[in-house]
N, C-alpha and C positions, 0 to 999 in steps of 0.2 A: 418585443421582449424575448429574450433568449430562453432556451430550455432550462438552464440553470436558474435564471432569475425567476422563472415561474414556480420553482419549488424551494428555493434557498430559505425562504422565511416561513415555510409551512412545517411546523413541528411534527405534524402527523405524517407527512411524506417523508421527512427526514428519518423518523423512527422506522417506517416501513422499509426504506432502503437499507438501513442497518440490519433489521431483522431478516430481510430477504437474502442478503449476502451472508448472514450468519447461518441461516437455515439451509441455504442452497449455495454454498460458496463456489465460485468460479475458479477453474484451474486448480482444483483441490485433489491432485494425484501426482506423485513424484514419478519420474521415469528413470530407467536405467540406461544412460546415454553418456559416453565420455565427453561429449561436447558441452555438457551442462556443468556450470559452476554450482557449488552447493554451500549453503551457510546454515548451520544449526544455531537457533536462538532460544534462550530460555529466560524466564523472568523469575526473580527472587520473591516478587510480591504478588504474583498471580499464577494461575495454572498454565500460563502460556509456555508451550514447549513445541516449537515448530521448526521445520526445515524448509528453507526457500531455495529453489533452483532457478537458474536462468541460463538460457542459451543466447550468448551474445556473439554475433558474427559480423565482421566488417563494420564495427561501430554502431550496430543496430540490435536492439533487444528483440530477438526472434520469438522467444517464448519465456514465460515465467509461470512457475507452478509452486505450490506449497502443500504441506501436509503436517499433521500433528494435532495435539490437543491445545485448544486455546479458548479463551472467553469470547463473548459476543463481540466486544469492541475489536479485539485483536484479529479475530476471524473476518469480521466484516471489513476492516480497514485493509487487510492483506488481499482479500478477494477483490476489492475495488482497485487496489494498486495493480494487481496482475492485469486487469482489464485496461486500465489507464496507460500503463507503460509498454505493453506489448506493441511491437512494431515501431517504437520511437527510437530515435537516434540517441546516443548517450548524452549528447548536449541537450536534447529536448527533455530527456528523462531527468537530468540534473535540475533543470528549470522547474519542472513539475514537482520534484521532491523538495526543492527549496521552498516553493510556495506551499506545499503541504506542511512542512515543518513550521513555517511562519504562521499558517492558520492555527496549528495545534498550540502554538505559543502566543496566541492572541496578537499577532503582528500583521501588518498589511500584506494581503495576498490577492491573487487574481482568481476569483471563483470559477471563471470560465475554463481555466486550465485544469481545474480539479474535478470538473464534472460531478458525478455522484459522490465522490470523496467529500464534498462539502457537507454531507450528512454528519460528518464528524466535527463540525465547526464549534461545537460547544464543549468538546472534551476538556479544554483548558480549565473549565470551571470545576473539574474534579482532578486535581493534581495526581492522584493516585492512579488515574486512568491513562495518563499521557504515555507511559511506557507501553501499555497495551496498544494504543493507537499507532505507536511508532515502530514496534518490534519488526514487523515485516519490511517496513521502509528502511530501517537501519540495515537489514540483511541485503536488500537489493543495492543500497549504497555501497556496501562492502564489496559486492560482486562487481560493480561498475569500476570501483577503484582497482580491484584486482585485474579486471579485464584490460584497463588502461595501462596498468603496470607491465602487462605482458608484451606490449607493443615495442 
């Protein structure tokens, strides 16, 4: 049994993962560095107002950071995303992002690729929370597109 399989169906562990990433978000500080791309995202339907930064060099996401005010789901999902995508090639990141969006929209996905982000697998049950769960992911997708456009 894989690590993900051991917790994917335990609601208590999933809740704890979300709360841990909300209370102690990873990579939660912006930097002043010209290498970083930056995208500001805000939601019309929630308090979410965040800026996501990424340092993408030679087709690899070297670093991802974020800061701002956001709800539990938004903060947790963005924190998980920073851990998951850091060090990945743009191709690997796109596959992970596609799987994440598939999960959020109740479509088939590979839970192994998403690791702790599977904690958000039930967000689709609350349509008003989908934007919260995807706001940071939309930002990194924009930065990947922008980075690839620079080549």
